C-alpha positions in Angstrom: -7.3 12.8 28.7 -10.3 12.0 26.4 -8.6 13.6 23.5 -5.5 11.4 24.0 -7.7 8.3 24.1 -9.5 9.3 20.9 -6.2 10.2 19.2 -4.8 6.8 20.2 -7.8 4.9 18.9 -7.7 6.8 15.5 -4.0 6.1 15.1 -4.4 2.4 16.0 -7.3 1.9 13.7 -6.0 3.9 10.7 -4.2 0.9 9.2 -7.2 -1.5 9.8 -8.2 -0.9 6.2 -4.7 -0.8 4.8 -3.8 -3.6 2.3 -0.6 -5.4 2.1 1.6 -5.0 -1.0 2.7 -8.4 -2.2 5.4 -8.7 -4.9 5.2 -12.1 -6.7 7.9 -11.1 -9.2 11.6 -12.0 -9.1 12.6 -8.3 -9.3 12.2 -5.2 -7.1 10.2 -2.2 -8.0 9.9 1.5 -7.0 6.4 2.2 -5.8 4.4 5.4 -5.4 1.5 5.5 -3.0 -0.8 8.5 -3.3 -3.3 9.4 -0.5 -3.3 12.9 0.8 0.4 13.3 -0.1 2.7 11.0 -2.1 4.9 8.4 -0.6 7.8 7.0 -2.5 9.0 3.5 -1.5 10.3 0.3 -3.0 9.5 -3.4 -2.6 12.0 -6.2 -3.0 11.4 -9.3 -5.1 9.1 -12.0 -3.7 8.2 -10.1 -0.5 5.3 -8.5 1.3 5.0 -5.0 2.7 2.4 -5.0 5.4 -0.2 -2.3 5.6 1.4 0.1 3.2 -1.6 0.5 0.8 -4.4 2.4 2.6 -8.0 2.1 1.4 -8.6 4.7 -1.3 -5.0 5.2 -2.1 -3.6 4.9 -5.6 -0.5 2.6 -5.9 1.7 2.9 -9.0 4.8 1.0 -10.1 7.2 3.6 -11.5 9.0 1.2 -13.8 5.9 -0.2 -15.6 3.4 2.6 -15.1 0.8 0.0 -13.8 -1.5 1.7 -11.3 -4.5 0.6 -9.1 -6.9 2.3 -6.7 -6.9 0.3 -3.4 -10.4 -0.9 -2.3 -10.6 -2.2 1.2 -7.9 -4.3 2.8 -7.5 -7.1 0.3 -3.8 -7.6 -0.7 -2.5 -5.6 -3.7 -0.5 -8.1 -5.8 2.4 -7.3 -8.2 2.7 -10.1 -10.9 4.5 -9.7 -14.2 4.9 -5.9 -13.5 1.2 -5.4 -13.2 -0.9 -4.5 -10.1 -4.2 -6.3 -9.2 -6.4 -6.7 -6.1 
């Protein structure tokens, strides 16, 4: 039972330090998020993807090559094809 409670707490708090990915551009992008493995995803124009950029991950826009290492839970912003935090 204790293991189940600990596992639940770990899973619930794992996204506490995950940043939102905010696309301010009028176009969509293909995104790569590297943590332990690599996740391939996309983000539509003028939208926000909640909690998809964990602390310490590297986020890269495939079309432009712009990349950033996520620090903390501040939003990762896409503007003019470039990433910033």
